[in-house]
C-alpha positions as CSV (number, residue, x, y, z in Angstrom):
1,M,84.5,29.8,48.6
2,I,81.3,30.7,46.7
3,T,83.4,30.6,43.5
4,N,85.0,27.4,44.2
5,K,81.8,25.8,44.7
6,V,80.2,27.2,41.7
7,S,83.2,26.3,39.5
8,N,82.4,22.7,40.6
9,M,78.6,22.7,39.6
10,R,77.5,20.7,36.8
11,R,74.9,23.2,36.0
12,F,74.9,26.9,36.5
13,S,71.3,27.5,37.1
14,R,69.3,31.0,37.4
15,P,68.3,30.5,41.1
16,L,71.9,29.6,41.8
17,F,73.4,32.9,40.2
18,A,70.6,34.9,41.8
19,A,71.7,33.5,45.1
20,I,75.3,34.5,44.4
21,C,74.5,38.2,43.6
22,A,72.3,38.4,46.5
23,A,75.2,37.4,48.7
24,T,77.6,39.5,47.1
25,V,76.1,42.7,45.7
26,F,72.6,42.6,47.3
27,C,70.9,46.0,47.8
28,A,67.8,45.9,50.1
29,F,64.8,45.7,48.0
30,A,66.4,46.5,44.8
31,E,64.5,43.7,43.2
32,T,62.2,41.2,44.5
33,P,64.0,38.0,45.2
34,P,63.7,35.2,42.7
35,D,61.3,32.2,42.9
36,L,58.7,33.9,45.4
37,T,55.2,32.7,45.4
38,P,52.6,35.5,44.0
39,E,51.7,36.4,47.5
40,Q,54.9,36.8,48.9
41,R,56.2,38.9,45.7
42,K,53.0,41.2,46.2
43,K,54.2,41.7,50.1
44,V,57.6,42.5,49.1
45,L,56.7,44.8,46.4
46,E,54.1,46.6,48.7
47,M,56.7,47.0,51.3
48,N,59.2,48.5,48.7
49,R,56.5,50.9,47.8
50,R,55.7,52.0,51.1
51,V,59.3,52.2,52.5
52,F,61.2,53.7,49.2
53,G,58.5,54.7,46.8
54,G,59.2,52.0,44.4
55,F,61.9,52.5,41.8
56,V,62.5,54.7,39.0
57,T,65.1,54.8,36.1
58,K,67.4,57.7,35.9
59,P,67.3,59.4,32.5
60,D,70.3,59.1,30.3
61,P,69.8,61.1,27.0
62,G,72.0,59.9,24.2
63,N,72.6,56.3,25.6
64,G,72.5,53.5,23.2
65,H,70.4,50.3,23.6
66,I,70.2,46.8,22.5
67,A,67.3,45.6,20.4
68,V,65.5,42.1,20.5
69,V,63.6,42.0,17.3
70,N,60.9,39.3,17.1
71,Q,60.1,38.1,13.7
72,Q,58.1,34.7,14.6
73,K,54.8,33.5,16.3
74,R,55.5,30.1,17.4
75,V,57.0,30.9,20.7
76,P,54.9,33.5,22.8
77,E,56.0,37.0,23.3
78,K,55.8,36.5,27.0
79,E,58.3,33.9,26.9
80,L,60.9,35.8,25.3
81,M,60.0,38.5,27.6
82,R,61.3,36.3,30.6
83,A,64.7,35.8,29.0
84,I,64.9,39.6,28.5
85,R,63.9,40.7,31.9
86,Y,66.6,38.3,33.2
87,I,69.4,39.8,31.1
88,K,68.2,43.3,32.0
89,R,68.2,42.7,35.8
90,F,71.8,41.1,36.1
91,S,73.5,43.2,33.3
92,S,71.7,46.4,33.8
93,L,71.9,47.0,30.0
94,P,69.1,48.7,28.3
95,I,67.3,46.2,26.0
96,E,64.1,46.8,23.9
97,F,61.7,44.3,22.5
98,K,60.8,45.0,18.7
99,D,58.6,43.8,16.1
100,A,60.6,45.3,13.3
101,P,64.5,46.0,12.8
102,D,65.9,49.0,14.7
103,P,68.5,50.8,12.7
104,K,69.4,52.5,15.9
105,A,70.4,49.5,18.0
106,A,74.2,49.0,18.9
107,V,73.4,45.3,19.1
108,T,70.4,43.4,17.7
109,V,69.3,39.8,18.4
110,Y,66.9,38.5,16.0
111,V,64.2,35.7,16.7
112,K,63.1,33.9,13.6
113,D,61.2,30.8,12.4
114,D,63.2,29.6,9.5
115,A,62.9,26.2,8.2
116,A,65.6,26.5,5.7
117,Q,68.2,27.6,8.1
118,P,69.5,24.5,10.3
119,A,71.4,26.5,13.0
120,S,69.5,27.2,16.2
121,L,71.8,30.2,16.9
122,L,74.0,32.2,14.6
123,V,76.3,35.3,15.5
124,S,77.9,38.0,13.7
125,P,80.6,39.7,15.9
126,G,81.6,42.2,13.3
127,E,78.0,43.2,12.6
128,F,77.1,43.0,16.1
129,W,73.8,40.8,15.8
130,A,72.9,37.2,16.5
131,Q,69.8,35.3,15.3
132,V,68.0,32.7,17.2
133,N,66.0,30.2,15.0
134,V,63.1,28.8,16.3
135,A,62.4,26.1,13.7
136,A,65.8,24.6,14.4
137,L,65.0,24.4,18.1
138,A,61.6,22.6,17.1
139,V,63.2,19.9,14.8
140,D,62.6,17.1,17.1
141,K,59.0,18.3,17.6
142,P,59.0,19.0,21.5
143,G,56.2,20.4,23.4
144,D,55.2,23.9,23.7
145,A,56.7,24.2,27.0
146,V,60.1,22.7,26.1
147,L,60.1,24.8,23.0
148,A,59.7,27.9,24.8
149,L,62.3,27.2,27.3
150,R,64.8,26.2,24.5
151,A,63.9,29.7,22.9
152,R,64.6,31.4,26.2
153,K,67.8,29.7,26.6
154,E,69.1,30.4,23.1
155,L,68.0,34.2,23.3
156,A,70.1,34.5,26.6
157,R,72.9,33.0,24.8
158,G,72.3,35.2,21.6
159,L,72.3,38.3,23.6
160,A,75.5,37.1,25.7
161,Y,77.4,36.4,22.4
162,A,76.4,39.4,20.5
163,C,77.6,41.4,23.2
164,G,80.9,40.0,23.6
165,G,80.0,37.5,26.5
166,G,80.5,34.4,25.0
167,G,82.3,31.6,27.0
168,S,83.0,31.6,30.5
169,Q,85.2,30.5,33.2
170,Y,82.9,28.3,34.8
171,K,82.6,24.9,33.3
172,D,79.5,23.1,32.1
173,S,77.4,26.6,31.9
174,L,75.0,27.7,29.3
175,A,77.5,30.1,28.0
176,G,79.9,27.1,26.8
177,P,79.6,24.7,23.8
178,I,76.1,23.4,23.0
179,R,76.4,20.9,20.3
180,S,72.6,19.3,20.6
181,M,69.2,20.2,21.7
182,R,69.8,17.3,24.3
183,Q,72.7,19.3,25.8
184,L,70.8,22.5,25.6
185,D,67.6,20.6,27.6
186,R,70.2,19.8,30.5
187,F,70.0,23.3,31.7
188,D,67.2,24.1,33.7
189,D,66.4,27.7,32.7
190,E,68.2,30.8,30.8
191,G,70.8,31.4,33.8
192,L,74.1,32.5,32.7
193,P,77.5,32.8,34.9
194,P,78.3,36.2,36.2
195,D,81.6,36.5,34.6
196,V,79.3,36.7,31.1
197,F,77.5,39.9,32.2
198,M,80.9,41.5,33.3
199,R,82.0,41.1,29.5
200,M,78.8,42.1,28.1
201,G,79.1,45.5,30.1
202,V,82.7,46.1,28.7
203,F,81.6,45.3,25.5
204,A,78.4,47.3,25.3
205,G,80.2,50.3,26.8
206,A,82.5,50.4,24.0
207,L,79.5,50.6,21.8
208,G,78.1,53.5,23.5
209,V,75.5,51.4,25.6
210,R,75.7,52.3,29.3
211,P,74.1,50.3,32.0
212,V,70.7,51.7,33.3
213,Q,70.8,53.5,36.7
214,R,67.6,52.4,38.6
215,V,67.3,53.4,42.1
216,S,64.6,53.8,44.8
217,Y,62.4,56.8,44.3
218,A,63.5,58.0,47.8
219,A,67.2,58.1,46.4
220,A,66.3,59.8,43.3
221,C,64.5,62.6,45.6
222,Q,67.8,63.0,47.6
223,E,69.9,63.1,44.5
224,G,67.4,65.8,43.1
225,W,66.4,64.1,39.9
226,A,63.2,62.3,40.7
227,P,60.3,62.9,38.6
228,P,57.0,64.1,40.4
229,P,55.2,61.7,42.5
230,T,52.5,59.4,40.9
231,N,51.2,57.9,44.0
232,E,50.6,58.3,47.8
233,Y,53.9,56.7,48.7
234,Q,56.0,58.7,46.3
235,R,53.9,61.8,47.3
236,A,54.8,61.2,51.0
237,I,58.6,60.7,50.2
238,W,58.8,63.7,48.0
239,N,57.0,66.0,50.6
240,D,59.3,64.8,53.4
241,V,62.4,65.4,51.0
242,H,61.3,68.9,49.9
243,K,59.6,70.3,53.0
244,I,61.1,73.6,54.5
245,P,62.9,73.0,57.9
246,E,61.0,74.3,60.8
247,K,64.0,75.7,62.2
248,P,66.2,76.8,59.4
249,M,69.9,77.0,60.3
250,K,71.3,80.5,61.1
251,I,75.0,81.6,60.2
252,E,76.1,83.9,62.8
253,F,79.3,86.0,62.4
254,D,82.0,85.4,65.2
255,P,84.2,88.6,65.4
256,A,86.9,86.4,67.2
257,K,86.9,83.9,64.5
258,G,86.6,86.3,61.4
259,K,90.2,87.7,62.5
């Protein structure tokens, strides 16, 4: 039912996708829900720390990564980071923000300001890179807020296309054809359809980039790989998991069963 409704939506916004994910794969307190007020977010995070000890990332030696290389200054870094955090949240892929080219990255998305290049987004599937051009996004001289939002949307698109997630079964989404700035501006944010993230995961996996495993500190303690505690909440969880039982289990030999 949800899928049918979504396929008929004219736009596929980030809040809508977040609601779908929450309804289908929601894990209690795995992330703070979207669109909370600062006070509400603070309360949720505090409850998360108190009950679960916050969240930690499981070490994965040898895992590959995706790089976003910022080579421009017109759009603030914090705006680009908003798009990166969104893609990381729903794809679970390791994406690193860089100021210079990273030869170790399996996939790279460059953010440039090149007035000589008319395209706002270029993709080279065979070389595993994409390029977002801020100059092309600013050709009609929009305000700073509009330009930043355009850059976030094109960065999300660039990451999706460079990781094999271009196109979508959902009509009229940000992953579909965008022929003008007017079409790009119709979308409220950098939200992508869920099928894009599925394809990104498969494509990145073929390049040796595995999803990041991020779990609660309590779960990491139970699994035996949690790092040493860094605050009172984690310390309490650590001590509770590692404490010696007051009544150790006794193993008694039963001659009757021994036969």
